[in-house]
Backbone bond lengths (Angstrom), bond angles and torsions (degrees), N, CA, C in turn:
res aa  C-N    CA-C-N  psi(-1)  N-CA   C-N-CA  omega(-1)  CA-C   N-CA-C  phi
1 X - - - 1.526 - - 1.563 109.73 -
2 X 1.443 112.55 -32.52 1.511 110.62 177.44 1.472 112.94 -63.88
3 X 1.329 119.56 -37.00 1.509 128.77 175.30 1.542 108.53 -54.29
4 X 1.340 111.90 -44.15 1.499 115.72 -174.86 1.426 113.08 -69.59
5 X 1.518 114.09 -38.78 1.441 116.35 179.52 1.559 112.89 -72.91
6 X 1.355 117.41 -32.42 1.454 121.74 173.84 1.505 111.56 -64.42
7 X 1.323 118.17 -43.70 1.518 123.06 174.58 1.509 108.33 -58.01
8 X 1.364 122.97 -46.06 1.453 123.22 -173.85 1.565 108.22 -67.62
9 X 1.365 117.64 -35.30 1.402 119.46 179.96 1.405 115.28 -69.24
10 X 1.366 115.99 -33.28 1.510 123.50 176.69 1.582 110.95 -69.86
11 X 1.302 110.63 -39.40 1.615 119.49 173.33 1.441 107.86 -56.67
12 X 1.390 120.80 -46.44 1.455 122.35 -171.84 1.618 106.86 -71.61
13 X 1.320 117.65 -35.83 1.440 117.84 179.79 1.449 114.34 -69.35
14 X 1.274 116.01 -39.04 1.529 123.36 176.79 1.502 111.33 -63.78
15 X 1.441 117.34 -45.70 1.406 119.71 177.08 1.603 110.97 -60.60
16 X 1.319 113.32 -47.65 1.473 114.58 -177.40 1.532 107.98 -64.03
17 X 1.184 124.34 -43.03 1.496 121.96 174.61 1.500 116.73 -56.08
18 X 1.479 110.79 -38.16 1.555 110.65 176.32 1.369 111.41 -66.07
19 X 1.369 117.45 -34.40 1.499 124.38 -171.55 1.487 106.12 -69.44
20 X 1.389 114.48 -40.31 1.460 114.83 -177.73 1.606 112.37 -69.57
21 X 1.302 115.17 -37.04 1.485 122.59 177.78 1.430 109.34 -58.10
22 X 1.419 117.03 -41.23 1.491 119.53 -177.65 1.522 113.21 -66.70
23 X 1.293 116.76 -30.42 1.398 122.07 -172.86 1.536 108.41 -110.10
24 X 1.382 124.89 32.77 1.373 125.60 -175.15 1.643 101.20 -94.68
25 X 1.293 116.10 73.87 1.521 125.89 178.32 1.439 105.80 -117.55
26 X 1.416 109.33 169.91 1.552 119.51 -175.32 1.390 110.38 -50.86
27 X 1.405 118.84 -47.95 1.553 120.22 -167.95 1.473 108.88 -64.22
28 X 1.468 114.38 -44.80 1.489 124.05 179.85 1.577 106.20 -57.45
29 X 1.203 121.21 -43.74 1.490 126.64 -176.10 1.537 108.05 -63.85
30 X 1.320 115.66 -45.81 1.588 116.97 179.39 1.401 111.93 -63.68
31 X 1.461 124.76 -39.19 1.266 124.13 175.91 1.531 117.47 -62.63
32 X 1.366 109.17 -40.56 1.495 119.39 178.74 1.564 105.59 -63.45
33 X 1.292 117.49 -51.24 1.400 118.70 -171.33 1.547 115.47 -64.48
34 X 1.319 113.51 -32.29 1.463 116.84 -171.68 1.674 109.41 -110.32
35 X 1.347 115.45 19.29 1.427 115.52 -175.22 1.463 114.18 -62.14
36 X 1.406 114.47 -43.43 1.397 118.38 -176.52 1.513 110.45 -63.42
37 X 1.332 116.68 -40.57 1.460 124.97 -176.17 1.475 113.60 -65.69
38 X 1.340 117.28 -25.50 1.427 127.12 -168.99 1.520 110.06 -100.65
39 X 1.360 117.04 -15.24 1.398 120.74 -165.47 1.537 113.50 -65.93
40 X 1.350 118.34 -26.90 1.434 125.27 177.57 1.512 107.30 -64.77
41 X 1.312 118.11 -46.09 1.504 122.40 -173.77 1.503 113.98 -74.81
42 X 1.354 114.45 -21.77 1.515 116.33 -175.03 1.598 114.20 -97.98
43 X 1.362 111.59 -6.20 1.504 114.02 179.68 1.461 112.15 -97.50
44 X 1.439 114.88 170.64 1.422 117.44 178.31 1.443 116.37 -61.21
45 X 1.214 129.22 127.07 1.464 126.83 176.28 1.491 114.21 -41.04
46 X 1.331 122.20 137.14 1.481 124.78 173.39 1.544 109.87 -118.67
47 X 1.240 112.33 152.17 1.512 114.96 176.19 1.468 114.29 -75.79
48 X 1.284 117.37 -4.30 1.513 120.68 172.98 1.413 109.12 -73.26
49 X 1.485 118.61 124.12 1.400 119.19 174.01 1.538 119.74 -49.63
50 X 1.292 123.25 147.72 1.445 128.27 174.90 1.471 108.02 -60.07
51 X 1.380 119.32 129.37 1.484 116.60 177.47 1.412 114.77 -60.10
52 X 1.351 116.37 143.18 1.497 120.34 -167.45 1.619 104.72 -76.50
53 X 1.317 122.38 -11.36 1.528 121.96 179.95 1.616 105.11 -93.39
54 X 1.307 117.42 12.60 1.506 114.66 -179.63 1.571 110.30 -80.95
55 X 1.267 117.01 86.83 1.483 121.46 -178.92 1.551 106.32 -136.07
56 X 1.347 114.83 106.06 1.474 121.35 174.93 1.684 101.72 -122.27
57 X 1.391 106.98 121.18 1.455 114.58 -162.73 1.576 112.47 -56.17
58 X 1.330 114.80 -48.69 1.520 115.01 -172.08 1.573 105.45 -86.18
59 X 1.289 127.02 -1.36 1.424 121.12 174.79 1.550 109.45 -114.37
60 X 1.334 117.47 22.02 1.463 120.92 -179.50 1.527 109.70 -109.27
61 X 1.295 117.19 122.55 1.427 126.97 179.23 1.502 108.90 83.91
62 X 1.430 113.39 -171.90 1.527 118.49 178.72 1.412 113.57 -88.72
63 X 1.266 119.80 152.57 1.390 128.46 179.79 1.680 110.49 -79.83
64 X 1.271 114.69 156.60 1.443 115.85 176.81 1.573 113.37 -73.30
65 X 1.296 114.13 -34.81 1.492 117.88 -174.91 1.429 106.02 -147.51
66 X 1.417 116.70 143.44 1.357 125.46 -178.95 1.468 110.17 -113.53
67 X 1.264 110.12 -42.53 1.512 118.04 -166.63 1.591 111.52 -77.86
68 X 1.354 116.42 140.41 1.428 118.56 175.79 1.590 110.07 -89.47
69 X 1.398 115.59 -33.00 1.658 116.24 170.48 1.412 108.50 69.66
70 X 1.301 123.53 14.84 1.450 123.31 -177.96 1.516 113.21 -117.63
71 X 1.356 118.13 130.05 1.372 123.03 -172.11 1.499 104.67 -95.10
72 X 1.377 112.66 89.31 1.508 118.26 173.98 1.531 114.72 -72.36
73 X 1.362 117.53 148.45 1.348 120.34 179.48 1.581 106.05 -106.39
74 X 1.332 114.02 144.20 1.419 118.28 176.65 1.576 110.92 -83.34
75 X 1.215 116.15 0.69 1.528 116.29 -174.05 1.556 110.05 -90.72
76 X 1.311 117.75 173.94 1.445 124.79 -166.63 1.559 106.03 -92.34
77 X 1.398 112.53 -11.20 1.489 120.11 -177.84 1.487 114.99 -143.84
78 X 1.271 119.06 158.34 1.480 120.69 -175.79 1.608 107.84 -149.67
79 X 1.385 118.11 124.58 1.375 119.68 177.21 1.544 109.68 -102.93
80 X 1.309 120.81 143.45 1.454 128.15 -175.45 1.409 111.03 -164.08
81 X 1.338 125.11 120.84 1.282 129.75 166.32 1.505 117.47 59.94
82 X 1.435 111.90 33.75 1.426 117.65 -176.78 1.479 117.76 84.32
83 X 1.422 110.69 0.20 1.533 117.12 176.54 1.610 109.52 -107.63
84 X 1.317 117.55 162.71 1.332 118.78 170.91 1.556 107.38 -138.89
85 X 1.314 115.14 130.27 1.511 118.54 173.61 1.457 110.04 -112.39
86 X 1.318 118.06 133.22 1.376 123.74 -175.18 1.505 112.27 -131.85
87 X 1.304 122.78 151.45 1.400 129.25 177.62 1.549 112.26 -91.94
88 X 1.349 109.63 133.49 1.484 120.77 179.05 1.489 115.51 -127.07
89 X 1.375 117.86 176.17 1.464 117.01 177.99 1.552 104.23 -134.16
90 X 1.352 115.52 148.81 1.409 117.99 166.86 1.597 108.24 -127.22
91 X 1.380 114.74 154.53 1.310 118.85 -177.58 1.535 107.09 -79.88
92 X 1.347 111.86 147.59 1.584 116.31 168.92 1.394 105.49 -139.06
93 X 1.350 117.73 135.77 1.483 126.09 176.14 1.467 119.04 -138.96
94 X 1.377 117.43 132.73 1.431 119.59 171.26 1.420 104.65 -133.27
95 X 1.393 114.28 176.77 1.482 119.98 -174.89 1.440 110.19 -56.86
96 X 1.250 122.08 120.71 1.431 129.57 179.69 1.546 115.42 68.13
97 X 1.319 114.27 16.84 1.535 120.27 178.66 1.430 112.70 -144.31
98 X 1.254 121.45 136.54 1.434 126.66 179.64 1.663 109.97 -152.72
99 X 1.349 110.67 135.14 1.465 114.43 -172.08 1.540 109.83 -158.87
100 X 1.234 116.56 168.88 1.531 119.03 174.87 1.520 105.61 -111.01
101 X 1.369 113.45 134.73 1.452 118.88 176.74 1.548 106.54 -108.05
102 X 1.382 112.06 135.33 1.390 122.55 -176.84 1.527 110.78 -86.41
103 X 1.316 120.72 133.14 1.484 126.35 170.33 1.380 112.33 -138.73
104 X 1.399 120.01 -178.49 1.391 118.24 178.20 1.554 110.46 -137.45
105 X 1.306 120.80 161.70 1.345 122.09 173.06 1.536 110.18 -135.40
106 X 1.395 112.20 148.57 1.495 120.43 177.22 1.484 109.12 -102.80
107 X 1.286 119.71 124.43 1.543 129.95 177.79 1.421 116.34 -110.16
108 X 1.257 115.07 142.19 1.568 122.04 170.38 1.472 105.99 -131.24
109 X 1.230 123.41 126.52 1.491 132.52 177.77 1.616 108.23 52.96
110 X 1.282 110.84 38.55 1.491 117.43 177.74 1.542 111.15 85.13
111 X 1.271 125.10 -4.34 1.428 124.20 -175.57 1.442 111.57 -110.14
112 X 1.324 119.87 137.08 1.406 127.42 -172.45 1.733 103.41 -76.44
113 X 1.273 111.40 125.24 1.410 116.30 177.39 1.501 112.03 -114.51
114 X 1.284 121.38 -10.69 1.449 123.50 -177.35 1.517 107.98 -159.28
115 X 1.342 112.13 141.39 1.519 118.27 -177.48 1.569 108.97 -121.57
116 X 1.343 118.39 124.78 1.445 122.32 -179.12 1.479 102.57 -98.77
117 X 1.416 119.20 110.23 1.463 117.68 -179.70 1.495 100.31 -168.78
118 X 1.275 115.85 159.30 1.469 129.16 -177.49 1.534 107.42 -139.77
119 X 1.358 116.87 114.25 1.476 121.12 -172.31 1.467 107.38 -68.99
120 X 1.551 122.78 -20.62 1.408 120.82 178.73 1.519 117.45 -69.58
121 X 1.362 112.50 -18.73 1.513 115.02 179.60 1.549 110.13 -80.20
122 X 1.377 110.83 117.11 1.395 119.46 -179.70 1.559 118.23 -129.88
123 X 1.353 106.95 30.07 1.519 119.79 -176.56 1.441 108.68 -145.52
124 X 1.353 109.63 172.09 1.596 113.72 178.55 1.493 112.51 -53.39
125 X 1.370 115.02 124.40 1.395 124.41 177.89 1.575 116.38 -131.03
126 X 1.296 110.24 178.52 1.474 115.02 179.23 1.509 111.11 -139.48
127 X 1.362 114.41 139.31 1.437 117.91 178.75 1.519 107.45 -121.61
128 X 1.349 119.62 138.42 1.430 123.58 164.90 1.481 114.72 -143.72
129 X 1.214 119.55 170.86 1.484 119.23 -176.09 1.556 104.63 -152.39
130 X 1.385 108.91 155.12 1.514 116.30 179.83 1.480 105.53 -163.61
131 X 1.451 107.44 -165.49 1.493 111.57 -178.73 1.508 111.44 -132.99
132 X 1.296 116.35 155.16 1.568 118.47 174.52 1.514 101.58 -161.91
133 X 1.352 115.05 146.59 1.398 124.59 178.68 1.548 107.14 -99.87
134 X 1.380 110.89 78.79 1.519 120.23 170.78 1.400 114.60 -56.82
135 X 1.289 120.96 -41.36 1.464 131.95 -156.50 1.506 110.56 -101.66
136 X 1.395 117.64 1.09 1.507 118.68 -177.29 1.536 114.27 51.02
137 X 1.343 111.13 45.11 1.534 120.40 177.48 1.487 109.00 -105.70
138 X 1.336 114.74 178.66 1.495 120.87 -174.57 1.551 105.45 -70.94
139 X 1.233 121.22 -33.04 1.502 122.16 -178.67 1.554 111.91 -114.25
140 X 1.277 118.63 142.95 1.433 117.37 178.13 1.624 111.26 -76.72
141 X 1.268 114.46 162.17 1.460 120.57 176.61 1.431 113.52 -91.98
142 X 1.417 113.87 157.80 1.355 117.97 -174.01 1.622 105.47 -94.15
143 X 1.386 118.20 142.27 1.545 115.90 173.00 1.365 105.64 -125.30
144 X 1.337 119.30 141.84 1.439 126.41 177.68 1.421 104.59 -128.03
145 X 1.298 121.47 131.86 1.481 133.63 -172.79 1.495 109.58 -121.36
146 X 1.369 119.78 118.69 1.465 119.94 167.22 1.501 109.70 -119.34
147 X 1.295 119.85 128.76 1.441 122.88 -174.38 1.559 108.75 -130.46
148 X 1.236 114.48 159.05 1.476 124.36 174.90 1.525 109.64 -160.13
149 X 1.243 116.20 -171.00 1.583 118.56 -177.02 1.521 109.59 -63.47
150 X 1.390 114.64 107.64 1.481 119.91 -176.86 1.525 115.22 60.77
151 X 1.253 114.92 37.28 1.456 122.01 -177.47 1.559 108.21 -142.67
152 X 1.427 114.00 128.97 1.378 115.33 169.21 1.458 112.95 -140.58
153 X 1.295 118.20 135.10 1.479 123.89 -179.09 1.432 113.55 -130.69
154 X 1.309 120.21 127.02 1.562 121.68 -173.67 1.525 103.15 -124.62
155 X 1.318 114.58 145.24 1.512 127.05 164.44 1.503 106.55 -128.80
156 X 1.305 114.38 130.34 1.430 124.64 172.49 1.612 108.02 -115.10
157 X 1.298 118.88 122.38 1.462 120.19 -172.51 1.503 107.37 -124.37
158 X 1.400 118.10 136.90 1.460 123.88 161.05 1.450 105.02 -86.89
159 X 1.356 115.30 133.25 1.398 122.23 -177.87 1.578 115.09 -96.88
160 X 1.449 112.24 -23.99 1.416 113.01 -177.16 1.676 104.07 -145.99
161 X 1.276 113.82 152.29 1.343 136.52 1.85 1.482 119.04 -66.59
162 X 1.401 115.15 -21.07 1.416 122.40 172.86 1.466 111.55 -140.85
163 X 1.367 123.06 155.84 1.369 128.69 -176.88 1.592 106.89 -70.33
164 X 1.402 112.03 119.16 1.582 116.03 174.31 1.555 107.22 -141.90
165 X 1.404 110.67 142.09 1.455 116.39 176.18 1.600 99.64 -90.41
166 X 1.372 118.21 117.81 1.459 125.71 179.47 1.537 109.60 -91.72
167 X 1.364 113.56 -24.78 1.553 111.04 -174.47 1.557 100.48 -151.47
168 X 1.367 117.13 129.50 1.436 120.41 169.30 1.496 101.21 -140.37
169 X 1.418 108.81 122.97 1.536 114.74 -178.81 1.521 109.36 -72.30
170 X 1.260 118.19 -19.98 1.494 120.27 -172.38 1.460 108.20 -67.75
171 X 1.406 120.51 -16.74 1.557 118.69 172.94 1.571 111.04 -62.29
172 X 1.215 116.83 -18.39 1.505 117.92 -175.22 1.533 105.07 -133.08
173 X 1.424 111.00 175.46 1.382 123.17 174.17 1.512 112.30 -94.57
174 X 1.286 117.71 85.06 1.472 122.62 -165.87 1.691 107.50 -123.67
175 X 1.332 111.69 144.99 1.425 113.69 -176.34 1.518 106.56 -132.85
176 X 1.276 115.29 169.91 1.509 130.40 178.18 1.531 112.25 69.08
177 X 1.324 115.26 165.82 1.392 116.98 -174.89 1.516 117.02 -60.86
178 X 1.389 114.36 151.17 1.521 116.14 176.67 1.524 107.14 -77.01
179 X 1.409 109.38 130.03 1.592 116.56 170.25 1.404 105.18 -115.92
180 X 1.401 117.21 173.34 1.396 120.70 178.17 1.529 110.14 -150.88
181 X 1.207 122.82 150.93 1.474 129.85 175.86 1.549 109.74 -166.10
182 X 1.382 109.26 148.19 1.489 116.63 -179.55 1.600 106.80 -86.77
183 X 1.333 118.20 103.33 1.366 120.63 -170.28 1.444 112.91 -92.68
184 X 1.387 118.12 -21.34 1.436 123.01 -178.18 1.611 112.34 -110.92
185 X 1.242 123.23 -4.57 1.341 127.64 164.08 1.568 109.96 89.79
186 X 1.395 115.56 13.84 1.493 120.25 -174.11 1.677 110.06 -84.25
187 X 1.257 111.07 -5.31 1.536 115.82 -178.41 1.490 112.91 95.06
188 X 1.364 117.67 -18.40 1.454 118.28 174.84 1.577 109.39 -88.40
189 X 1.331 120.85 154.78 1.251 127.84 -170.92 1.665 104.88 -99.45
190 X 1.287 115.48 128.60 1.316 121.20 171.61 1.579 110.50 -81.77
191 X 1.337 120.87 149.70 1.474 122.11 -173.12 1.621 101.69 -109.00
192 X 1.365 112.73 137.69 1.352 124.92 177.94 1.618 117.27 -123.32
193 X 1.287 114.05 117.86 1.510 114.53 168.33 1.585 105.33 -140.42
194 X 1.311 112.05 176.55 1.511 119.08 -170.45 1.541 111.72 -104.71
195 X 1.357 112.63 144.72 1.408 115.37 179.29 1.518 112.53 -74.96
196 X 1.323 113.51 131.46 1.529 118.79 178.74 1.392 114.57 -106.83
197 X 1.410 123.47 10.44 1.318 124.02 -166.37 1.656 111.36 -73.80
198 X 1.421 109.53 -26.59 1.475 113.42 -176.46 1.471 113.59 -104.57
199 X 1.365 115.20 13.01 1.501 119.57 -178.19 1.615 105.79 -68.00
200 X 1.297 112.10 126.60 1.602 118.31 -173.14 1.484 107.97 69.50
201 X 1.186 131.81 2.23 1.432 126.85 -179.84 1.482 111.89 -100.37
202 X 1.318 119.78 -41.06 1.391 125.13 173.30 1.466 113.37 -123.58
203 X 1.360 112.42 76.50 1.636 121.27 -174.61 1.480 107.21 115.67
204 X 1.267 112.00 -179.77 1.539 119.72 -175.06 1.547 105.72 -92.84
205 X 1.437 111.21 -163.87 1.427 118.53 -178.79 1.510 113.56 -55.06
206 X 1.283 121.20 -41.95 1.523 129.42 -169.70 1.568 101.81 -83.60
207 X 1.376 118.34 -57.86 1.408 123.29 -161.18 1.662 112.30 -83.66
208 X 1.283 120.90 -4.92 1.413 121.08 179.71 1.480 111.08 -63.57
209 X 1.397 123.53 137.54 1.414 125.30 -178.27 1.630 106.37 -73.10
210 X 1.360 114.83 125.72 1.372 121.27 165.83 1.493 114.46 -125.31
211 X 1.290 120.23 70.97 1.519 120.66 -173.87 1.512 114.43 -66.15
212 X 1.342 119.50 160.98 1.478 121.83 -179.77 1.425 103.81 -79.88
213 X 1.437 112.56 144.76 1.415 122.07 173.65 1.575 106.04 -122.61
214 X 1.402 110.51 133.72 1.450 116.57 -176.76 1.618 107.39 -100.59
215 X 1.336 113.20 143.32 1.390 119.63 176.39 1.576 107.67 -122.55
216 X 1.268 118.36 127.94 1.475 124.67 173.42 1.540 113.68 -113.34
217 X 1.374 116.91 139.67 1.430 119.72 176.39 1.470 115.29 -66.97
218 X 1.374 112.11 126.84 1.471 119.81 -178.41 1.505 110.49 -107.38
219 X 1.378 115.63 116.15 1.466 120.19 -171.12 1.609 108.74 -60.07
220 X 1.427 115.02 -41.41 1.465 118.27 -175.96 1.575 109.61 -63.07
221 X 1.340 114.45 -50.57 1.385 120.23 -178.13 1.605 114.10 -79.21
222 X 1.279 116.57 -13.85 1.462 122.67 173.44 1.568 111.08 56.06
223 X 1.340 106.25 39.24 1.549 115.16 172.46 1.491 108.37 -161.14
224 X 1.342 115.17 169.47 1.478 119.92 169.80 1.514 111.38 -70.10
225 X 1.264 115.83 143.41 1.457 122.77 -179.95 1.546 113.14 -134.69
226 X 1.261 124.74 147.37 1.423 128.45 170.13 1.559 115.19 -36.65
227 X 1.251 121.75 125.80 1.378 120.33 -177.04 1.470 116.31 -142.90
228 X 1.324 121.21 23.92 1.447 124.72 176.50 1.569 115.05 -55.06
229 X 1.521 113.22 -41.30 1.469 114.70 176.29 1.491 117.50 -63.22
230 X 1.359 117.02 -18.86 1.412 126.09 179.69 1.470 108.47 -84.27
231 X 1.264 122.64 -22.34 1.515 128.91 177.04 1.481 116.64 -120.14
232 X 1.348 111.72 43.69 1.507 116.06 -179.66 1.463 110.85 -56.95
233 X 1.189 123.26 -38.07 1.437 128.64 178.54 1.529 109.90 -52.57
234 X 1.363 116.19 -40.86 1.381 120.29 -173.05 1.596 110.08 -85.19
235 X 1.358 115.04 -47.50 1.390 119.01 -172.69 1.544 112.41 -70.23
236 X 1.326 113.18 -28.07 1.544 122.62 -177.10 1.513 110.16 -104.64
237 X 1.308 120.38 15.03 1.533 122.74 -173.55 1.501 113.11 -58.18
238 X 1.340 117.06 -29.85 1.506 121.26 -175.68 1.471 109.79 -119.28
239 X 1.395 120.79 18.46 1.431 116.31 -175.42 1.526 116.94 -69.61
240 X 1.475 110.65 -23.78 1.589 108.90 170.15 1.463 110.29 -69.54
241 X 1.108 126.06 -39.43 1.485 123.94 175.68 1.503 116.68 -63.89
242 X 1.259 115.26 -30.59 1.471 121.34 171.59 1.512 111.57 -69.77
243 X 1.301 115.03 -49.71 1.439 120.65 177.72 1.594 116.99 -55.51
244 X 1.412 111.27 -46.31 1.332 116.73 174.94 1.602 114.84 -57.99
245 X 1.346 113.70 -40.61 1.449 124.27 -177.94 1.551 107.89 -60.52
246 X 1.349 112.69 -50.23 1.538 113.93 -179.06 1.388 115.30 -66.33
247 X 1.367 113.73 -34.23 1.507 119.18 -177.89 1.577 104.50 -67.99
248 X 1.343 121.54 -43.48 1.411 120.99 179.53 1.480 111.62 -60.55
249 X 1.433 121.67 -43.22 1.339 122.28 171.02 1.525 116.86 -52.13
250 X 1.251 116.02 -41.33 1.352 128.96 -173.28 1.575 106.52 -69.84
251 X 1.347 117.82 -56.37 1.472 121.16 -170.41 1.544 112.49 -76.58
252 X 1.298 125.07 -28.23 1.330 125.30 -173.41 1.602 109.77 -89.38
253 X 1.358 115.26 -10.63 1.517 123.75 177.63 1.535 104.34 37.82
254 X 1.325 121.56 61.10 1.381 131.73 179.58 1.507 110.27 -65.64
255 X 1.194 120.93 141.60 1.511 119.47 162.94 1.506 109.39 -64.33
256 X 1.362 108.84 143.55 1.554 116.27 -178.36 1.497 108.64 87.99
257 X 1.211 125.84 -9.12 1.455 129.29 178.58 1.635 100.98 -93.19
258 X 1.273 119.54 111.24 1.442 127.12 -178.04 1.498 107.99 -97.53
259 X 1.342 112.63 158.76 1.466 121.98 168.58 1.440 114.10 -53.45
260 X 1.365 116.24 -39.07 1.582 119.82 178.93 1.556 102.92 -58.16
261 X 1.202 119.73 -47.88 1.589 119.63 -173.56 1.545 110.68 -64.09
262 X 1.260 112.22 -43.49 1.450 114.28 179.85 1.546 111.47 -68.07
263 X 1.247 117.97 -43.55 1.432 119.70 170.57 1.519 119.12 -54.57
264 X 1.228 116.71 -38.41 1.445 123.88 179.16 1.489 109.44 -77.57
265 X 1.384 116.98 -37.31 1.600 116.19 178.45 1.425 114.39 -72.11
266 X 1.457 116.98 -38.15 1.423 115.10 178.71 1.556 108.83 -72.13
267 X 1.375 117.83 -40.21 1.430 123.09 177.72 1.640 111.12 -53.84
268 X 1.254 111.57 -41.78 1.557 119.34 -177.04 1.561 106.47 -61.45
269 X 1.259 119.78 -40.46 1.473 117.44 -179.73 1.492 115.13 -80.14
270 X 1.172 109.51 -31.11 1.679 113.67 173.74 1.528 108.05 -65.19
271 X 1.352 118.19 -48.31 1.450 121.64 -178.25 1.658 108.13 -60.39
272 X 1.308 119.88 -51.47 1.320 122.04 179.26 1.596 114.15 -50.44
273 X 1.319 111.28 -49.05 1.516 114.35 172.84 1.509 116.37 -57.88
274 X 1.418 112.05 -42.80 1.537 113.12 -169.87 1.604 104.14 -71.72
275 X 1.313 120.74 -39.45 1.529 118.20 -175.59 1.401 107.87 -76.24
276 X 1.324 123.28 -13.41 1.442 121.90 171.70 1.425 117.66 -91.81
277 X 1.396 114.74 10.46 1.491 125.55 -176.96 1.438 120.16 72.25
278 X 1.265 115.24 19.89 1.463 120.39 -179.83 1.380 111.47 -110.48
279 X 1.364 117.78 68.87 1.498 130.15 -177.05 1.548 113.17 -60.33
280 X 1.227 112.97 -43.01 1.517 113.29 -179.50 1.502 116.19 -63.22
281 X 1.322 116.35 -44.92 1.516 122.97 176.02 1.400 110.64 -62.57
282 X 1.389 117.54 -41.26 1.505 119.34 176.04 1.398 117.60 -54.14
283 X 1.387 116.93 -52.45 1.435 116.68 -179.55 1.413 117.35 -77.37
284 X 1.271 118.55 -21.41 1.528 123.01 174.98 1.421 109.63 -67.25
285 X 1.365 114.91 -40.80 1.548 116.90 174.60 1.472 112.18 -69.83
286 X 1.329 114.89 -36.12 1.556 116.11 -179.98 1.543 110.28 -57.33
287 X 1.402 113.40 -43.50 1.467 118.28 -175.30 1.555 110.68 -65.20
288 X 1.325 117.35 -30.68 1.456 119.83 179.16 1.554 113.28 -90.99
289 X 1.312 112.82 -11.02 1.599 114.96 -165.41 1.492 111.60 -80.69
290 X 1.277 125.96 -31.00 1.489 121.41 -174.96 1.422 115.17 -108.46
291 X 1.291 113.62 137.99 1.548 122.05 -177.75 1.520 113.18 -86.46
292 X 1.422 115.91 -12.82 1.477 120.59 -174.57 1.526 104.96 -119.93
293 X 1.362 113.45 124.66 1.450 118.68 -177.87 1.563 113.73 -62.92
294 X 1.360 111.02 -41.49 1.434 110.60 179.26 1.599 116.56 -69.64
295 X 1.282 116.96 -30.39 1.544 121.61 162.71 1.455 113.85 -60.29
296 X 1.234 114.14 -43.53 1.605 113.90 176.81 1.586 112.60 -64.35
297 X 1.338 110.44 -40.57 1.451 112.58 179.86 1.625 111.49 -62.53
298 X 1.330 110.60 -46.81 1.522 113.74 179.78 1.538 110.77 -63.56
299 X 1.338 118.96 -37.85 1.525 123.81 -177.55 1.574 108.67 -69.00
300 X 1.369 116.02 -41.73 1.449 116.66 177.67 1.511 110.74 -62.03
301 X 1.371 118.86 -41.72 1.429 116.82 -177.07 1.544 112.86 -68.71
302 X 1.312 117.33 -32.28 1.427 122.65 177.59 1.551 107.59 -65.96
303 X 1.321 116.03 -51.60 1.350 116.98 -173.30 1.680 110.12 -67.06
304 X 1.274 121.69 -35.95 1.363 123.08 169.30 1.425 115.59 -58.28
305 X 1.287 119.55 -43.36 1.463 124.72 -174.17 1.558 109.79 -69.96
306 X 1.376 114.57 -47.67 1.436 119.20 177.81 1.565 116.00 -63.73
307 X 1.294 110.50 -44.64 1.479 115.99 179.54 1.550 109.76 -63.40
308 X 1.246 121.37 -34.65 1.417 127.23 -171.99 1.440 105.55 -71.78
309 X 1.383 123.77 -28.58 1.412 121.92 -177.66 1.554 114.03 -109.12
310 X 1.308 115.73 10.24 1.489 118.07 -173.71 1.561 108.19 -98.50
311 X 1.308 112.08 119.14 1.439 122.26 -175.20 1.641 114.41 -64.11
312 X 1.445 111.45 -32.99 1.413 117.31 -179.98 1.607 107.73 -69.07
313 X 1.318 115.94 -49.69 1.427 120.45 -179.34 1.480 110.22 -54.30
314 X 1.393 118.44 -51.32 1.380 120.49 -179.21 1.493 112.26 -54.60
315 X 1.279 117.15 -40.26 1.544 121.05 -175.95 1.587 105.32 -68.51
316 X 1.355 115.10 -39.81 1.493 117.23 -178.93 1.642 107.83 -58.19
317 X 1.449 114.00 -47.91 1.357 119.26 -176.13 1.539 112.56 -63.57
318 X 1.321 113.74 -40.33 1.467 120.52 -176.55 1.567 107.36 -70.97
319 X 1.196 121.12 -42.10 1.527 121.61 173.27 1.436 118.96 -61.86
320 X 1.353 109.66 -35.66 1.527 117.63 177.93 1.533 110.01 -68.31
321 X 1.402 121.49 -38.88 1.376 125.02 176.80 1.501 115.57 -64.07
322 X 1.385 114.03 -27.72 1.506 116.93 178.04 1.457 114.03 -81.11
323 X 1.217 116.50 -19.43 1.544 121.31 179.99 1.456 114.04 -71.83
């Protein structure tokens, strides 16, 4: 009987693993990654007050944009303005592992003119495409999305009067689905994604800061460029609330509040200031934010290292200096 029970348990484990593998997609990964952070919101309300140390940076407060505004097609091909985009697969194999990676190509008159692929994707992924008029022009722009486990890549292309890539998330370290909203009322949609540069660098999977980054279309550059400094009122709208929350965690020295939580909380505020072009406020808060000198030293080193290699931050600084 013990052998029968053991065999049944093994069968259940194998079945569960197979099911997980079949569903290892972007959206499953997001749910898994943020399950702890979202559990309070998805369970039945309790009369017990919310713990005062409940501060998860990218789950705190309201987001800038929720809408994707993109009309995705469920088909394997899409024709628009004399172009055709179609889904394809390539083989990928490693020791003990073999799969097919989805990608897409853009064709004109039967000839491939653009390939939508990312060599860093080496696991089950999904590709889809659609249309959206981000720029308030006569024709809509083409959007191609490639996603995998904790990986998001977007291309937005203007097809006429000439083919131009107006947004490529691969220029930067960005995560989460692309959203869009007209923040300045000019009829054009700003694009919003989240910064991924500090994921696992200031905190763990859940607590790492992943603030929203805004991109605005620049007529001179003919593409979307980082624009958090131009929308400070938006990206820093709840910064006071965040500051008070982190200060409370620090001052009360509560049980259950770990150095990791404080490091990610302080780092979250510093990062939001920095990418909004408010360097002085960022480092002033950093100096006051940590109660432990060793944690401060470690956090400073991490911040300097990541910022020094982050293309998005470099562009924010460069554009600020030109203004």
